[in-house]
C-alpha positions as a Python dict, from the first residue, in 0.01 Angstrom:
ca = {
    (1, 'X'): (0, 0, 0),
    (2, 'X'): (192, -92, -304),
    (3, 'X'): (246, -483, -363),
    (4, 'X'): (463, -655, -600),
    (5, 'X'): (461, -1034, -667),
    (6, 'X'): (682, -1280, -886),
    (7, 'X'): (585, -1367, -1234),
    (8, 'X'): (671, -1741, -1218),
    (9, 'X'): (399, -1824, -961),
    (10, 'X'): (279, -1516, -726),
    (11, 'X'): (380, -1695, -387),
    (12, 'X'): (637, -1439, -343),
    (13, 'X'): (534, -1074, -249),
    (14, 'X'): (684, -747, -152),
    (15, 'X'): (519, -473, 14),
    (16, 'X'): (595, -124, 74),
    (17, 'X'): (504, 82, 353),
    (18, 'X'): (591, 416, 471),
    (19, 'X'): (631, 444, 838),
    (20, 'X'): (717, 752, 1004),
    (21, 'X'): (878, 898, 715),
    (22, 'X'): (1079, 578, 618),
    (23, 'X'): (991, 305, 341),
    (24, 'X'): (986, -43, 484),
    (25, 'X'): (977, -331, 248),
    (26, 'X'): (827, -652, 356),
    (27, 'X'): (891, -1025, 207),
    (28, 'X'): (596, -1250, 213),
    (29, 'X'): (578, -1604, 119),
    (30, 'X'): (222, -1696, 50),
    (31, 'X'): (135, -2063, 51),
    (32, 'X'): (-119, -2233, -176),
    (33, 'X'): (-466, -2308, -71),
    (34, 'X'): (-425, -2692, -89),
    (35, 'X'): (-181, -2655, 165),
    (36, 'X'): (-375, -2446, 411),
    (37, 'X'): (-315, -2084, 265),
    (38, 'X'): (-155, -1859, 478),
    (39, 'X'): (139, -1616, 459),
    (40, 'X'): (474, -1630, 647),
    (41, 'X'): (658, -1292, 655),
    (42, 'X'): (1022, -1372, 595),
    (43, 'X'): (1186, -1028, 669),
    (44, 'X'): (1125, -690, 696),
    (45, 'X'): (1418, -442, 564),
    (46, 'X'): (1449, -28, 523),
    (47, 'X'): (1624, -22, 132),
    (48, 'X'): (1613, -182, -188),
    (49, 'X'): (1960, -305, -137),
    (50, 'X'): (1892, -502, 197),
    (51, 'X'): (1587, -607, -8),
    (52, 'X'): (1771, -747, -264),
    (53, 'X'): (2002, -936, -26),
    (54, 'X'): (1673, -1088, 165),
    (55, 'X'): (1554, -1199, -193),
    (56, 'X'): (1884, -1381, -278),
    (57, 'X'): (1902, -1519, 86),
    (58, 'X'): (1571, -1662, 96),
    (59, 'X'): (1376, -1674, -240),
    (60, 'X'): (1449, -1827, -604),
    (61, 'X'): (1402, -1487, -733),
    (62, 'X'): (1542, -1167, -754),
    (63, 'X'): (1398, -786, -786),
    (64, 'X'): (1396, -817, -1170),
    (65, 'X'): (1096, -1099, -1146),
    (66, 'X'): (887, -875, -937),
    (67, 'X'): (591, -717, -1101),
    (68, 'X'): (309, -521, -976),
    (69, 'X'): (39, -711, -819),
    (70, 'X'): (-303, -702, -965),
}
């Protein structure tokens, strides 16, 4: 499954899944280990336009800040 993370801290991640022939974009916020670790799924959308809106609403980053995760 492809995944992108933000350049600044790597805590914001977007994954892409193909479900029943449609792409689903999932925005996840990961917590640092010193704060207990874990992840919080912020939202899941079906298009890049909706993903951009989701990022604008909940994250301090935009689509241009995402890079492919290692």
